[in-house]
VEXDREN-2710 file (C-alpha; in Angstrom, 1 decimal):
% VEXDREN-2710
k/r/px/py/pz
1/UNK/0.0/0.0/0.0
2/UNK/1.2/3.6/-0.7
3/UNK/2.7/5.5/2.2
4/UNK/0.6/8.4/3.4
5/UNK/2.0/11.6/4.7
6/UNK/-1.5/12.8/5.5
7/UNK/-4.5/10.8/6.5
8/UNK/-6.5/9.9/3.5
9/UNK/-9.7/11.3/5.1
10/UNK/-8.1/14.8/5.1
11/UNK/-7.2/14.7/1.4
12/UNK/-9.6/16.0/-1.3
13/UNK/-11.9/13.5/-2.9
14/UNK/-11.7/13.4/-6.7
15/UNK/-14.9/15.3/-7.2
16/UNK/-13.7/18.1/-4.9
17/UNK/-10.4/18.8/-6.7
18/UNK/-11.4/21.5/-9.1
19/UNK/-12.2/24.3/-6.7
20/UNK/-9.0/23.6/-4.6
21/UNK/-6.9/23.6/-7.8
22/UNK/-8.3/26.9/-9.0
23/UNK/-7.6/28.5/-5.6
24/UNK/-4.0/27.1/-5.6
25/UNK/-3.5/28.4/-9.1
26/UNK/-4.6/31.9/-8.2
27/UNK/-2.3/31.9/-5.2
28/UNK/0.7/30.9/-7.2
29/UNK/0.0/33.5/-9.8
30/UNK/-0.3/36.2/-7.1
31/UNK/3.2/35.4/-5.7
32/UNK/5.1/37.4/-8.3
33/UNK/4.7/39.2/-11.6
34/UNK/6.9/36.6/-13.3
35/UNK/4.7/33.8/-12.0
36/UNK/1.7/35.6/-13.4
37/UNK/3.3/35.7/-16.8
38/UNK/4.1/32.0/-16.7
39/UNK/0.6/31.0/-15.7
40/UNK/-1.4/33.2/-18.1
41/UNK/-0.9/32.1/-21.7
42/UNK/-4.4/32.9/-22.8
43/UNK/-4.2/36.4/-21.4
44/UNK/-0.9/36.9/-23.3
45/UNK/-2.6/36.3/-26.6
46/UNK/-5.5/38.4/-25.7
47/UNK/-3.2/41.3/-25.0
48/UNK/-1.3/40.6/-28.3
49/UNK/-4.5/40.7/-30.3
50/UNK/-5.4/44.1/-28.8
51/UNK/-2.2/45.7/-30.1
52/UNK/-3.1/47.4/-33.4
53/UNK/-0.4/50.1/-33.4
54/UNK/2.0/47.8/-35.1
55/UNK/2.0/44.4/-36.7
56/UNK/4.3/41.4/-36.1
57/UNK/6.0/40.0/-39.2
58/UNK/4.6/36.8/-40.5
59/UNK/7.4/34.2/-40.2
60/UNK/7.5/30.8/-41.9
61/UNK/4.8/28.4/-40.9
62/UNK/6.6/26.1/-38.5
63/UNK/5.9/24.4/-35.1
64/UNK/6.3/26.9/-32.3
65/UNK/6.3/26.4/-28.6
66/UNK/3.4/28.8/-28.1
67/UNK/4.2/29.4/-24.5
68/UNK/7.9/30.2/-24.7
69/UNK/8.7/31.6/-21.2
70/UNK/11.9/30.9/-19.4
71/UNK/10.4/28.2/-17.2
72/UNK/9.6/26.1/-20.2
73/UNK/13.2/25.7/-21.2
74/UNK/15.7/23.5/-19.5
75/UNK/17.8/20.3/-19.7
76/UNK/16.2/17.2/-21.2
77/UNK/17.7/13.8/-22.0
78/UNK/17.2/11.4/-24.8
79/UNK/17.0/7.6/-24.6
80/UNK/20.8/7.3/-24.6
81/UNK/21.2/9.8/-21.8
82/UNK/22.5/12.7/-23.9
83/UNK/21.5/16.0/-22.3
84/UNK/20.7/19.3/-24.0
85/UNK/18.9/22.5/-23.2
86/UNK/15.6/22.4/-25.2
87/UNK/12.0/23.5/-24.9
88/UNK/10.5/21.2/-22.3
89/UNK/6.8/22.1/-22.2
90/UNK/4.8/21.9/-25.5
91/UNK/1.2/22.1/-24.3
92/UNK/0.6/25.2/-26.5
93/UNK/2.5/24.1/-29.6
94/UNK/1.0/24.8/-32.9
95/UNK/2.1/25.5/-36.5
96/UNK/2.2/29.3/-36.2
97/UNK/4.2/32.5/-36.3
98/UNK/7.7/32.1/-34.8
99/UNK/7.6/35.8/-33.8
100/UNK/5.1/34.8/-31.1
101/UNK/7.8/32.7/-29.3
102/UNK/10.3/35.5/-29.5
103/UNK/7.8/38.0/-28.0
104/UNK/6.7/35.6/-25.3
105/UNK/10.4/34.9/-24.3
106/UNK/11.1/38.6/-24.3
107/UNK/8.2/39.4/-22.0
108/UNK/9.3/36.6/-19.6
109/UNK/12.8/38.0/-19.4
110/UNK/11.6/41.6/-19.1
111/UNK/9.4/40.7/-16.1
112/UNK/12.3/38.7/-14.6
113/UNK/14.5/41.8/-14.9
114/UNK/11.9/44.0/-13.2
115/UNK/11.5/41.4/-10.4
116/UNK/15.3/41.6/-10.0
117/UNK/15.2/45.4/-9.7
118/UNK/17.4/45.9/-12.6
119/UNK/17.4/49.4/-14.2
120/UNK/15.3/49.9/-17.3
121/UNK/18.4/50.3/-19.5
122/UNK/19.2/46.6/-18.8
123/UNK/15.8/45.6/-20.2
124/UNK/16.8/47.4/-23.4
125/UNK/20.1/45.7/-23.6
126/UNK/18.4/42.3/-22.8
127/UNK/16.1/42.7/-25.8
128/UNK/19.1/43.5/-28.0
129/UNK/20.9/40.4/-26.7
130/UNK/17.6/38.4/-27.3
131/UNK/17.6/39.5/-30.9
132/UNK/21.3/38.7/-31.3
133/UNK/21.0/35.2/-29.9
134/UNK/17.9/34.3/-31.9
135/UNK/19.3/35.6/-35.2
136/UNK/22.6/33.7/-34.6
137/UNK/20.7/30.5/-35.0
138/UNK/19.8/31.4/-38.6
139/UNK/23.2/32.9/-39.6
140/UNK/25.7/30.1/-40.5
141/UNK/28.4/32.7/-41.1
142/UNK/28.2/33.9/-37.5
143/UNK/29.5/30.7/-36.0
144/UNK/30.5/28.2/-38.8
145/UNK/30.5/24.6/-37.8
146/UNK/29.4/25.3/-34.2
147/UNK/25.9/23.7/-34.6
148/UNK/24.5/22.9/-31.2
149/UNK/27.7/23.2/-29.2
150/UNK/26.4/26.2/-27.4
151/UNK/23.5/24.3/-25.8
152/UNK/25.0/20.9/-25.2
153/UNK/27.3/20.2/-22.3
154/UNK/27.9/16.5/-22.8
155/UNK/27.9/14.6/-26.0
156/UNK/28.6/11.4/-24.1
157/UNK/26.0/9.4/-22.4
158/UNK/24.9/10.6/-19.0
159/UNK/24.2/7.2/-17.2
160/UNK/21.9/6.9/-14.3
161/UNK/24.8/6.6/-11.9
162/UNK/25.8/10.2/-12.9
163/UNK/29.3/9.5/-14.1
164/UNK/29.3/11.5/-17.3
165/UNK/32.0/14.2/-17.8
166/UNK/31.2/17.7/-19.0
167/UNK/32.6/19.2/-22.1
168/UNK/32.5/22.9/-21.4
169/UNK/32.4/25.3/-24.3
170/UNK/33.3/29.0/-24.2
171/UNK/29.9/30.3/-25.2
172/UNK/28.9/32.7/-22.4
173/UNK/26.4/30.5/-20.7
174/UNK/24.6/32.2/-17.9
175/UNK/25.4/30.8/-14.4
176/UNK/21.9/29.4/-14.0
177/UNK/22.4/27.2/-17.1
178/UNK/25.9/26.0/-16.2
179/UNK/24.7/25.0/-12.7
180/UNK/21.6/23.1/-13.9
181/UNK/23.5/21.3/-16.6
182/UNK/26.2/20.1/-14.3
183/UNK/23.5/18.9/-11.9
184/UNK/21.5/17.3/-14.7
185/UNK/24.2/15.0/-16.1
186/UNK/25.0/13.7/-12.6
187/UNK/21.5/12.9/-11.5
188/UNK/20.2/9.3/-10.9
189/UNK/16.9/7.7/-10.2
190/UNK/17.4/8.3/-6.5
191/UNK/17.6/12.1/-7.1
192/UNK/14.5/12.0/-9.3
193/UNK/12.5/10.0/-6.7
194/UNK/13.5/12.2/-3.8
195/UNK/12.8/15.4/-5.8
196/UNK/9.5/14.4/-7.5
197/UNK/7.9/12.0/-5.0
198/UNK/10.0/12.8/-1.9
199/UNK/10.7/9.1/-1.4
200/UNK/12.8/6.3/-2.9
201/UNK/10.4/3.5/-2.0
202/UNK/8.2/2.0/-4.8
203/UNK/5.1/4.0/-3.8
204/UNK/3.8/7.5/-4.0
205/UNK/3.3/9.3/-0.7
206/UNK/-0.1/11.0/-0.5
207/UNK/-0.1/14.6/0.8
208/UNK/0.1/18.1/-0.5
209/UNK/1.6/17.2/-3.8
210/UNK/-0.2/13.9/-4.5
211/UNK/-3.9/13.2/-4.0
212/UNK/-5.8/9.9/-4.0
213/UNK/-7.4/8.5/-7.1
214/UNK/-10.9/7.3/-7.6
215/UNK/-11.1/3.6/-8.1
216/UNK/-12.2/4.2/-11.7
217/UNK/-9.2/6.3/-12.4
218/UNK/-6.8/3.7/-11.1
219/UNK/-8.5/1.0/-13.2
220/UNK/-8.1/3.1/-16.3
221/UNK/-4.5/3.8/-15.6
222/UNK/-3.8/0.0/-15.1
223/UNK/-5.6/-0.7/-18.4
224/UNK/-3.7/2.0/-20.2
225/UNK/-0.3/0.4/-19.5
226/UNK/-1.5/-3.0/-20.6
227/UNK/-1.1/-1.6/-24.2
228/UNK/2.2/-2.7/-25.6
229/UNK/2.7/0.7/-27.4
230/UNK/2.7/2.5/-24.0
231/UNK/4.5/-0.2/-22.1
232/UNK/7.4/0.1/-24.6
233/UNK/7.7/3.8/-23.6
234/UNK/9.4/2.6/-20.4
235/UNK/11.1/-0.6/-21.8
236/UNK/12.8/1.1/-24.7
237/UNK/14.6/3.7/-22.5
238/UNK/16.1/0.8/-20.6
239/UNK/17.1/-1.3/-23.6
240/UNK/14.5/-4.0/-22.7
241/UNK/12.7/-6.0/-25.3
242/UNK/9.0/-6.2/-26.1
243/UNK/8.7/-9.2/-23.8
244/UNK/9.6/-7.2/-20.7
245/UNK/6.7/-7.1/-18.2
246/UNK/5.5/-3.7/-17.1
247/UNK/3.4/-3.3/-13.9
248/UNK/1.7/-0.3/-12.4
249/UNK/2.9/-0.2/-8.8
250/UNK/1.2/3.0/-7.7
251/UNK/-0.5/6.1/-9.1
252/UNK/-1.8/9.4/-7.8
253/UNK/-3.3/12.7/-8.9
254/UNK/-0.4/15.1/-9.3
255/UNK/-0.8/18.7/-8.1
256/UNK/1.8/20.2/-10.3
257/UNK/2.5/23.3/-12.3
258/UNK/0.6/26.6/-12.6
259/UNK/-0.9/26.7/-16.1
260/UNK/-1.8/23.0/-15.9
261/UNK/-3.6/23.2/-12.5
262/UNK/-7.2/22.1/-13.1
263/UNK/-6.5/19.6/-15.8
264/UNK/-6.0/15.9/-15.4
265/UNK/-2.4/15.2/-14.2
266/UNK/-1.2/11.9/-12.8
267/UNK/2.0/10.5/-11.5
268/UNK/2.5/6.7/-12.1
269/UNK/5.2/4.4/-10.9
270/UNK/5.9/1.4/-13.1
271/UNK/8.0/-1.6/-12.4
272/UNK/9.8/-3.5/-15.2
273/UNK/10.3/-7.2/-15.0
274/UNK/9.7/-7.2/-11.2
275/UNK/13.0/-5.5/-10.3
276/UNK/11.5/-2.7/-8.2
277/UNK/13.5/-3.8/-5.2
278/UNK/16.7/-2.8/-7.1
279/UNK/15.5/0.7/-7.7
280/UNK/17.0/1.2/-11.1
281/UNK/14.1/-0.3/-12.9
282/UNK/11.5/2.0/-11.3
283/UNK/9.9/4.2/-13.9
284/UNK/8.1/7.5/-13.1
285/UNK/5.5/8.4/-15.7
286/UNK/3.8/11.8/-16.1
287/UNK/0.3/11.7/-17.6
288/UNK/-0.9/15.2/-18.5
289/UNK/-4.2/16.3/-20.1
290/UNK/-3.7/18.0/-23.5
291/UNK/-6.2/20.9/-23.8
292/UNK/-6.9/23.1/-26.8
293/UNK/-4.1/25.5/-27.5
294/UNK/-4.5/29.2/-26.8
295/UNK/-1.7/30.0/-29.2
296/UNK/-3.0/31.0/-32.7
297/UNK/-2.3/28.6/-35.5
298/UNK/-1.7/29.7/-39.1
299/UNK/-4.8/29.4/-41.3
300/UNK/-4.8/26.6/-43.8
301/UNK/-2.1/24.5/-42.1
302/UNK/-2.6/20.8/-41.3
303/UNK/-2.1/19.7/-37.7
304/UNK/-3.4/16.7/-35.8
305/UNK/-6.9/17.3/-34.5
306/UNK/-6.3/15.3/-31.3
307/UNK/-4.7/17.7/-28.8
308/UNK/-2.3/15.0/-27.4
309/UNK/-1.1/14.1/-30.9
310/UNK/-0.6/17.8/-31.6
311/UNK/1.6/18.1/-28.6
312/UNK/3.7/15.0/-29.4
313/UNK/4.1/16.1/-33.0
314/UNK/5.2/19.6/-32.0
315/UNK/7.7/18.1/-29.5
316/UNK/9.3/16.0/-32.2
317/UNK/10.0/19.1/-34.3
318/UNK/11.0/21.5/-31.6
319/UNK/12.6/19.3/-29.0
320/UNK/13.6/16.0/-30.5
321/UNK/15.2/14.6/-27.4
322/UNK/11.8/15.0/-25.6
323/UNK/9.6/14.2/-28.5
324/UNK/11.0/10.7/-28.9
325/UNK/10.0/9.9/-25.2
326/UNK/6.3/11.0/-25.5
327/UNK/3.1/9.2/-26.6
328/UNK/-0.4/10.4/-27.1
329/UNK/-3.3/8.4/-25.6
330/UNK/-6.8/8.8/-24.2
331/UNK/-7.8/8.5/-20.5
332/UNK/-11.3/9.2/-19.1
333/UNK/-12.2/10.1/-22.7
334/UNK/-9.7/12.9/-22.7
335/UNK/-6.6/13.4/-24.8
336/UNK/-3.5/12.9/-22.6
337/UNK/0.3/13.1/-23.2
338/UNK/2.4/10.4/-21.6
339/UNK/6.1/10.6/-21.0
340/UNK/8.7/9.1/-18.7
341/UNK/10.5/11.6/-16.5
342/UNK/14.2/11.1/-16.5
343/UNK/16.6/12.2/-13.8
344/UNK/18.2/14.7/-16.2
345/UNK/15.0/16.5/-17.0
346/UNK/15.1/19.7/-14.9
347/UNK/13.4/23.1/-14.9
348/UNK/15.5/26.1/-15.6
349/UNK/14.6/28.6/-12.9
350/UNK/15.5/32.2/-13.7
351/UNK/13.9/34.3/-11.0
352/UNK/16.7/36.7/-10.0
353/UNK/19.1/38.2/-12.6
354/UNK/22.2/40.2/-12.0
355/UNK/23.4/42.7/-14.6
356/UNK/26.2/40.4/-15.7
357/UNK/23.8/37.4/-16.1
358/UNK/20.8/39.2/-17.7
359/UNK/22.3/39.7/-21.2
360/UNK/23.8/36.2/-21.1
361/UNK/20.5/34.6/-20.2
362/UNK/18.6/36.5/-22.9
363/UNK/21.2/35.7/-25.6
364/UNK/21.5/32.0/-24.7
365/UNK/17.8/31.2/-24.3
366/UNK/17.0/33.0/-27.5
367/UNK/19.5/31.0/-29.4
368/UNK/18.0/27.7/-28.0
369/UNK/14.6/28.9/-29.3
370/UNK/16.1/30.0/-32.6
371/UNK/17.7/26.6/-33.2
372/UNK/14.4/24.9/-32.5
373/UNK/12.8/27.1/-35.2
374/UNK/15.7/27.0/-37.6
375/UNK/15.9/23.2/-37.8
376/UNK/12.4/23.2/-39.3
377/UNK/13.3/25.6/-42.1
378/UNK/15.2/25.1/-45.4
379/UNK/18.0/27.4/-46.3
380/UNK/15.8/29.8/-48.3
381/UNK/13.3/30.2/-45.4
382/UNK/16.2/30.8/-42.9
383/UNK/17.7/33.5/-45.1
384/UNK/14.3/35.2/-45.7
385/UNK/13.4/35.1/-42.0
386/UNK/16.8/36.5/-41.0
387/UNK/16.4/39.3/-43.5
388/UNK/13.0/40.2/-42.0
389/UNK/14.4/40.1/-38.5
390/UNK/17.2/42.6/-39.4
391/UNK/14.9/45.0/-41.2
392/UNK/14.0/48.5/-39.9
393/UNK/16.6/48.8/-37.1
394/UNK/16.9/52.2/-35.5
395/UNK/20.1/54.0/-34.6
396/UNK/19.2/53.7/-30.9
397/UNK/18.1/50.0/-30.7
398/UNK/19.8/47.0/-32.2
399/UNK/16.6/44.9/-32.2
400/UNK/13.5/44.7/-34.3
401/UNK/11.2/47.6/-33.7
402/UNK/8.2/45.3/-33.5
403/UNK/9.8/43.3/-30.8
404/UNK/10.6/46.3/-28.6
405/UNK/7.1/47.9/-29.1
406/UNK/5.5/44.5/-28.3
407/UNK/7.4/44.2/-25.1
408/UNK/6.6/47.8/-24.0
409/UNK/2.9/47.4/-24.5
410/UNK/2.8/43.9/-23.0
411/UNK/4.7/44.9/-19.9
412/UNK/2.3/47.7/-19.4
413/UNK/-0.8/45.4/-19.9
414/UNK/0.8/42.7/-17.8
415/UNK/1.4/45.1/-14.9
416/UNK/-2.2/46.1/-14.9
417/UNK/-3.5/42.6/-15.2
418/UNK/-1.2/41.3/-12.4
419/UNK/-2.2/44.0/-9.9
420/UNK/-5.9/43.4/-10.7
421/UNK/-5.4/39.6/-10.2
422/UNK/-3.7/40.3/-6.8
423/UNK/-6.7/42.6/-5.8
424/UNK/-9.2/39.9/-6.7
425/UNK/-7.2/37.2/-5.0
426/UNK/-6.9/39.3/-1.8
427/UNK/-10.6/40.0/-1.7
428/UNK/-11.5/36.3/-2.2
429/UNK/-9.0/35.3/0.5
430/UNK/-10.6/37.8/2.9
431/UNK/-14.1/36.6/2.0
432/UNK/-15.1/39.8/0.1
433/UNK/-16.6/40.2/-3.3
END
């Protein structure tokens, strides 16, 4: 039986989750302006639609992240244990305008700069660094032969015992990236278990982070992993054949994230070939409901109608290391994305920026996004998009005018929206209307 950190009677019943999740989401978004940006994708596109004083350029029709804030980038690993910084959350991915990703990342960095009490001139410099880093991904002459060396720290396999060596490259990584990459390639199952489920035993402890399932939910999850196509998601990563036996050891509702609160989210522990007692063969699965994207798609493009299939397809184009580890399925008649969490998968947290690190962070993260976009374009598309990005530069700002104007207006709208959200949250907490 699963361990329980809190008596089951005190934990919410499945039919009482929604109101608690909404309350928790509102509380998280009220904690900081940066958190409000991360948790409000729909509002971002509403604000963007209201801006009629200028128009964003129409870039090539490619898969975009759709929610490209700093928290959605970080280290991810492939089936061989290779680790790179890539986009790690593709809930909003669509075939759309790459300019949307650039503006979303710029807004996220600008709010991080304001939260770090950096002077306004640093925000200007960060947007210039953002443009420089993004454009570099499309300009082969800027760094011939470099390819992905700026975002990869270890070409060798990073095994579960954490013995991989790092190959540092002199590319101006921000300190937050260097630290998280060093930690990522040295992590093991034990680190993942202690971080994600606060335990190394083959069970999920119920409490603030994990809530009990309804019997029907558990039955559906058990049935889900009886399908060979989904069972192989775990066996392939361990080099096991199709004959390997996969068993659901435990499962719980996962109270996780900000934008995903209120949707189906489950943590599932799998055992492969009965070796759970050894620890290495435990497998932590994340099941996440795939909802309709708020990010606008280009008219006339063909994308999977099923939201989970859309997310998986977008991941394969934008973040290949992650995409190969994801599957689309249905649970409780809803589209869900299923992926195994690896020890090397970590969130890149950029909450506080120094002057020295601000420009490095903007340049580096923009190039990661640029490379995700560029790999989908042919040479002609890359040249045309780079030409568009470099048009209409002023003498006082080395960044696209539309990018700067978008950030200015969005920061203003965001500040009003954040303060209004805090007012409503405070009134609700105090029992007022």
